N, C-alpha and C positions, 0 to 999 in steps of 0.2 A: 454347224456345217463347217467342214474343213476347207480352207482355201489354199490354193497353190499360187505362190507369188513368184515362181521361177520365170514366167513370161514377163512379168513386170521388171524383174532384175535384168533380164536379157535386153529389154527395151532401153533401160537406163544405160547399160554397158554399150549397146550399139550406138546410142546417141553420142556417148563420150568418144567412142572409136571414130565416129564420123567427124567429130570436131578435131581430133588429133590428126586425121588424114588431111583435113583442110589446112591445119597449121603447118604440116610438113610441106605442103605445096606452096604455102604463102611465104616461106623464108626467102629473104633477098639480101642484098649487100648491106642493108642496115644492121642485120645481125652480125655480120663480120666486123662492121665498124664498132658496134657495141662491145664485142669481145676484145678488140684491140685496145679500146679506151680503158676498159676495166682491168685488163692485164697489166697496163703500164701505170695504173693508179698507185701513187705512193702514200696514199692516206687510206680512208675507209670507204666502203661501199654501203650506202644507207638505203634500206628498202622500206617502203611505206604503202599501205593500202587501207581500205575501210571495209569492215564487215568480213565476208568470206575472202575477199581479195586481200585483206589484211592478214588473215591466217596464212594464206599462200605466201605473202611477202615475208612473214616470220619464218616459215619453213625454208624458203629460198635463201634467206640471210644465213640460216644455220648451215645450209649446204655449202655456200660460198666459204664460210669460215672453216668448215671441216676439210676443205681442199686447198687451203693456203691463201685465201683472199679474205682479209679481215672485213667483216660485215656485221651490221646489226639492224634490228627492226626499230623503226621510229613510230610511236603512236601518233596517229593523225590528230586525235583530239588533244593530246598533251602538247603537241607541237605549237599550238596557238596560245599556250599558257607558259611559254618559256623554253620548251625543248628545242625550238628552232636554233637555240644557241649551241646545240651539239653538232650543227652542220657547219663545215668550213669550206673555203673556196677550193681546197685541194681534194675534197671528197667528190664522190659520184653519187648522185641521187637517182634511185629507180622507183618510180611511182607506178603502181598497178591498179588499174580501174577498167571495168568492162565498158562503162558509158563514157568515161573521161570527163564527166561533169559533176562528180561527187563534191559536195560543198566543202567537206572537211579538208579536201586536198588543195583547195584554191589558195589558201594562205601560204602553203608550202611551195606551190608553183610560183607564186609571186616572189617569195623570198629567194628561190633558186634563180629566177630570171634577173632579179634586181642585183644579186650578188655574184652573178656569173658562175654559178655552180652547174657543172655539167648535168643535164637532166635527161634521163632515158625514160621514155614513156611506154609502158606496155598497156595498150588500149585497143578496144575493138571499134569504137566509133570514130570514123575519119572526120576531120574538121571540128572535133570536140575541143574543149578548152585545153585538156591535157595534150592531145595530139598536136595542136597548133603551137603550144608552148615548149614542146620537147626538142632538145638538140638532136637526139637520135630517136626516131619514131619506130617502135616495134608494133606493127599493126597486127592484132590477132583477128582471126576470122569470126564473123558473127555466126553463132551456133544456136541450135534449138535446145532449150533446157528441159530437164525431166519434169514432167507434170506441167510443163509450159511456163513455170515461174521460178522453180527452185534453182539457184546457182549450182550447177553440177558440171555440165559440159564446159561452161566457160571457165570454171576454176580448174578443171582438169587440163585445159589448154594452157592456162596461166602457169600452172605447176610444171608442165612439160617444158614450156619455153624457159622458165627459170632454171630448171635442171640442165637444159641444153646449154644455157649461158655459162653456168658454173663449171660444167665438165669441159666445155670448149676453152674457157679461161685457164682451167687447170692444165690442159694440154699445151696451150700457148706459153704458159710459164714453166713448162717441163716439170711440173710437180709430180714426183714419183712415189712409189710405195714406201720408200724409206722416209720421205717427208710426211707421208700420210700416217705412218706408224707413230711418229713423234706427237701427232695431234690426237691419237686414239690409243693411249696407253692402257686403258682399262677394258674390262669385259671380254667377251668371246672374240670380238673383232681384234682387240689388242693382242690377245693370245695368238691368233692366226697370223698376225703380222710380225711377231717377234722373230728376230734374226738369231742366227747361231751365236753371234757376239754377245747378245743380250743375256744368254744363260750359260755360256761355256765356263768351264773352270780354268783359271789362269794362275800364273805365278808359281808359288810354292805348292799349290794344290795339284800341279801336274806331276805325275809319277815318272820323271825322267830317269833313265839309266844309260850308262855308257855301253856300247856294244861289246867292249872287251872285258866287262865286269863279270865276275863269277856269279853263277845263279844263286849261290848261298847268300850273298849280299843283296842281290836283286830281290830275293824272296822277302827279305826284311822290309825293303822299300814297298813292295807290293802289299804287305800286311799293314804297314804304317799309313799308307795313302787310302786304303780301303775302297779302291775303285774296281778291283778285279782285273786290272790291266796295267801294263808298263809301256811307256813310249821310249823307244831305243834311239839313241843319238850316236853319231861319230864324234871325233874330237873337234870338228868344226861346228858342232851344234846343229848339224843337219839330221833330219829324221831319216833313219834307215830301216826301221821296222817296228813291230808291235808284238807284245806277248800278252796272252790272256790266260785266265785260270784254266780254261779248257785245254789249251795247248800244253801247259805245264803238266797237267794230269796225264795227258796222252803220251807226252815225252817220257815222263817218269815210269810209266808202265813198261816201256821198251828199253829204257836206259837207267839203270839203278844209280849211275854216277851223276845224277842231276846237279847236285850241289857244286861239284867241281867243274861243271861244263860252263863255257863262256856263253854269255847272253846271245851272241850272234849265231850260235848253233841251234838255238831254240826258237828264235823270233821268226815271225812272218815278214818277209820283205815287202816294200812298197805298200804300206798300209792305206786303206781307204780313207780319204780325207775330204773335207768340205771347206769352202771359202767362208770367211767370217760374216759376210753380208748375205749369205744364203738364208732363206727362211728356215726356221727350226722345223717346221712341218715337212719341208723337203728332206731335211736330214733324218727325220724319223722314218720317212718312207724308204730312204736308202738303208737304214738299219733293218727295217722289216724285210726288205727284199733280199738283203745279204745275210740276214739272220746273225747280226752282230749287235753288241751292246754299247760300243763306244766308237767315236770317230775322232781323228786328229783334225785340228782346225788350223788353217793357214791364212795368211794375208796374201792377196793376189800379187803383191810386189815380190814375194819370196815364198814360193810353194814348197821349197825344201825344208823350211823351218816351221816347226809346230809352235803356235802361240797360245793354243788352248786345247782342251779336251771336252768333248760333248758326250755325256753319258745318257743312256736311255732313261734312267731314273730321273735325271734333272729335267728332261723334256716332259715326262709325264707329270712331274710335280708342278710344272708350269701350265698344266691344263691344255697342252697342245696335243692334238690328235689328227 
């Protein structure tokens, strides 16, 4: 007999949604206080929980670290066998527990209170040991678990609250996408966050030519640099134009005296350019829309000077799309 479990799945999801709605309504000034304290912490944020709450604490610690707040997960069982030594007075301790009475957490709570370590408790039971001992009390709503016993709705609430803390702290600290990129250099996420500066060609690799140079000499530079493009400058090193392979072919078809022509007679003026801190993905979009293969790169301090060249092949080689 084939069974359909979709209704069971919907019941589980609805219970978790209900818990999240209750959490949203329960937020108060304690949340603001927690964000401010975490944001100004000059040391580590340590998260701890037991069982499923411990798994949530581990994930939230990873989220904090990924958005610029150093954090790590502390094993509740190991803490009673020496790992309490990893906690200092400058740290912030976040303990996560649904009941607030988990035995493994009691030694950590006592240690935090005795040594005046700021303790933030994420707990559902008011007047529990954790709730009473916490300097900042983040009271989560009591929820109905799936199957009546399995931690599902409660852990979804804990995870959402942890994520909300991490993102709020990120905004308080003005942690931006450039900062984020530095902590995520690998994988598809790292590729998406690469800036123009990360992959542009610089220095002697840039095919610069003076605007008064004869095309005969300019063509040799074009051939040597092998980019299919020339960046044209005036005597003040300001960018005045760009020349591509396509332009040269079209000009040559109409003007047999290409070699004796000055560069400024062939170039396209006011070339399309991007700022070095723009995302490489944005630059690729510009290339696709304009149907071009290269962009001049400038520093916002001086838009008239080219500091790099971004070629479509370089973007594609970096797995940016």
